[in-house]
N, C-alpha and C positions, 0 to 999 in steps of 0.2 A: 504494500500500500504506500502511495506517495505521501510524504509528510512535508511539513513546512521547510525542512532542511534539505529537501531534494536537490541533487546536483543537476537535475534536468528540468529547468523552469518551463520549457515549452510543454512537456508532458504534464507537469504539475498544473498548468492552467486548464487542462482538460478534465481534471478531477472534479466531480460533482459532489454536492452535499450528500446525495443518496449513495455515493460510493464509500462513505466514511461512517464509522461508528460514532456514537455521541462522544466517547472519550477522545477519538482521533480528531473530531471537529473542535472540541474544546482545546486540545493541544495546539491547534493552529492559531486560534485567536486570543486566548487568555493571555499569553505572553505579550501581546501587543497593547494591552490595557495597562496604563500606569496606575500605580498604587497611590490613593489619596493619603494626605498626611494624617487624616483623622482615623484611618483604618488600623485597628489593633489586630484584626484577623481579616484577611482578604478572601478572594475566591478559593474554593477547594473544599470547604467544610459545608455542613448543612446550613449554616448561617454565617454571615460576616458579622464582625463586631466593630462598631465605630464609637469613638469617644464622644460624649455629650457633656462638655464641661459645665454648662449652666443647668443641666437637668431637664432641658426641653429639647425636643427634636422636631424640626419642621419637615413635613412630608407632603408630597403631591405626586400625581401620576398622570401620564398622557399616553395615548395610543396613536401610532401611525400605521395606516393600512395602505398597502400597495394599491395604486390606481384610484385611491380616494385622496390621500395626502401627498403622495409622490408617485412618480412613474419611473421605472428603470430606464426607459427610453430617454427621459429628460435629465436624469440626475445620476451621477456615479454613486457607487456604494459609499465611498468616503464622504461625499456630500450628504447622503442620507444619514449617515452616522453623526456628522456634525450638526445637522438640522435637528435630529432627535434629541441630542444632548442639549443643544442651545435652548430649545423651547422649554425644557424642564429646568435648566439653570435659571431661566428668566422667572419661572414661577417661584423659586426659592427667593430670588432677589426681590420679588414684588411684595414680600412681607418684611423685607429688611434683613433677611438672613444671608449668611455666607454658605454657599453649597459645599457639602462635604463628601457626597458620594451618590452614585447612581446604581440602581438595580435594574437590569435589562433582561426581559424575557423575549425570546425570538421564536416566531413561527417561520419555518423555512421550507420551500418546495424542494423535493429531492433532486430536481433537474437544475437547481441553482448552482453555478460554479462555486467551488469552495473558496476561490480567491476573492469572490465578491464578499463573502463573510469576513475574510481577513481585512479587506479594505474598509468594511463597515466598522470594524473594531478600531482601525486607525483613525477614522473620522470621529468616533466617540472620544478617543483619547485626545485628538486635536482640540476639541471644544472644551474638554474638562481641564486639561493640563494648566492653562493660564490661571485658573481659579483654585488650584491645589486640590481639585476633586478627582474622581475616577470611578470606574465601574468596579463594584465590590461583589457582585454576584448576579444571579438571574436563573433562567431556565431555558430549555430548548424543546421545541416540538415541531413535528412535521405538519404541513398543510398546503393548500393549493396556492396561496399567496404569501408574500412576505408581510409579516406583522411585527412591529416593535412595540412592546409595552414597557415604558420607561418610568421608573419611580425615582424621584430625587429626594435626598435627605439633606437637611441644612441645620446650621447652628446660628442662633440669635445672639450669641455672645453676651448674654445677660440682659439684652433689651427686650421690651415688650414687642410683640408682632405688630406691624402696621396693617390694619384691617381696612376693608372697604367702607366700614360703617362709621368712620371717625370724622368725616368732613363736616365743617360747621360754616354757617353763613359768615361771610367776610374773609374766608380763606382764599388764598391764591391757588388757581389751577395751573399746573405746570406739566411739562412733558419732556422726557429725555429719549433720544433716539430719532429714527427717521419714520416717515409716514408714506404709505402708498406704494412703496417700491416693490414689495413682494407681489402685490396685486397686479402691478404693471408687468412684472416679469411673467407671472402666470398668464396674463392676457396675451402676451406675445407668443408664448409657447402653445397655448390653447388654439390660437389662430394659425399656427404653423408659420409664424412670421419672425422667428428668432434671428433670421439673417436679413431682415428688412433694411435695405440700404437707405431708406428715407429717414431712419432713426440713426443718429450718430453712433458710431461703433462703441465709443466710451460710455454712452448712455445705455445702450443695449447691455453692455457688460455689467454695469451697475445694477440694473433692475433684474437681470437674469440671475446674477449672483445673490441678490437679496431674496429671491424666491427659493433658489436651491439651498442656500446656506444663510439664513438670517443671522445677524450679528447683534443680539440684544445687549444693551448697556448694563451688563450684570452688576458691575461695580456701583452703578448709580443707585441701585436699590438700597444697599447698605448706607451710602452717602446720604440718601434722603431720610432714612431712619435716624441717623445720627443728627441730622439737621432739624429733626422734629416734625417730619411729615405726619399729617393727621389721618390720611387715607392714601391707599395706593393699590394699583393692580398692574398686571402685565397686559398690554393691549395686544391680544391675540385674535380677537374676533371683529375688530374695527373700532375706530375711535368713538363713534356715536353709540354703538351698542355697549361698549365697555364704560363709557362715561355714564350711561344710563344705569349701569350696575352700581357704580359708586353712589349716584344720586338716589337710587332706590334704597340701598342699604343704609344710607345716612339720613334719608328723609329730607333731602334738599334739592335744589336745582343747580346744575352746572351750566353756567353761561359761558359758552365757548366763543372766542373772538372769530371774526371773519377769517376763513382760511387764507384768503388773499394776503392778509397781514400776518397771521400767526404762523402760516406754513408757506410763505412766499417762495422760499428756496426749494421746497419739495415740489410745489406746483410747477415752478419753472423747469426743474429737472425732468418731470414727467410729461410736460406738454408735448415734446416731439413724439413720444410714444402714443399719447392720446390722439394726436393729429393723424398719425399713420393708421390707427385702428378705428378712427371715428368714435373715440371714447371721450370721457370727461376726467381730466386729471384731478379736479377737485373732488369728484366722487371717490376716486381711489384713495385720496388722502383721508376723507371722512369715514369711509366704510370698508376700505380694504383691510384684510387681516394678515396676521403672521409676520409683521415686522418686529413684534415683541418689544416695543418701547415701554417705558415706565410712565404711567399717568398717575400723578400724585397731587395732593392738596397740602398746602402749607399755611401756617398762621400768618396773618398780615405782618409785614415788616421783617420776616425771616429772610436772610440771604440765601438765595437758591444755590444748591450745590452745582459744581461745574457740570455742564452738559444739559442742564434743565433750562427750558425757555418758558416764559409766562404765556399761558394759553387762554386765560379767562379768570373767572371768579366764581365763588360759591355764593348762592343767594337763598333766601327763604323760598320755600316752595308754596306758591299761591294755591288755594283750594281749586282743584280741578285743572291746575296748570301743567304745562309740559315739564318734564324732569330735565330736559336738555334743550338749550337754545343755541343757535349758531348765528353770530352776527345780529343778535336780537330777535331772530325769528325762531318760532317753535319748530321742532322737528318731531316726526312720529317716533314711537317706540320702535326699537330694533334698528334696522339699517346696518347690517353687518352679517358675518357668517353665523349660521345656525344649522347644525346638522339635520335637525328634524322639523324646524318651524318655517313659517313663510318668509323669514328674513334671509333664508339661504340664498346665496347668489354666487 
């Protein structure tokens, strides 16, 4: 059986997942995963053991399903691994935690090349390594499609978690990260226009990379918590939908500034893509998902951490009033990604 140390790389690339036992597959990709600093016991036993210095553990989970969240024709295995890790690291950051480890369960088709799984592991490690995190365990199963179920663990370092429910009237609404780029990249790929010459090559590269491998501002979550953020979340399903979640949890209104002012740079970057596709760059900014920026509220007068831009303000919620306004105009509930509801787009 060909193993990762094979002297015949051409033959090795022909090895499929179905050609290997579970132990042989694990032997291929586990050594490619870095060990997080918090791991007291890593992969290999029935459970990993991570230190939790303040006695609290942050935990969240996400699932990526082939042909729903990614397509192998559009993204390399390494990109899929980086994306899977990034969106989970962002969830830990969104409550102000430092990510410490990931648990990854994989469903793999037998006809999948084994080197694809190795590159997936490299991508997971690429995303985790800058934050001192890593994959500490998981599970393997066979199935018709690739599925990644990723659980992130994090450390609050003695701070209280920043929840969605803490926004108060008078707070400043702020955002760290980019907006609309992932949605624009998806639109290009979905239209079969990834090479459209009407869009400058550097702009195509930016939006395609943003869809394939989002780069959430993970460090901004901790910085926001230290600065006294009153509410925060990871914008994964669109700015309007996720702003509505903070507003609903906090019982307030989030008044978002006109995107032509608040997100002028993002709208300008996306405009050539929108023009080529007959789309609306502002809609991508307001409703596009999976850029994984941090949306937070801060008490008035607080110096915003580096990377955050002022986006609006928190107001009292009038009886029967809209929970989110943009440029002073009420917007309907939803307006972003929803797997099951009418907001799905």
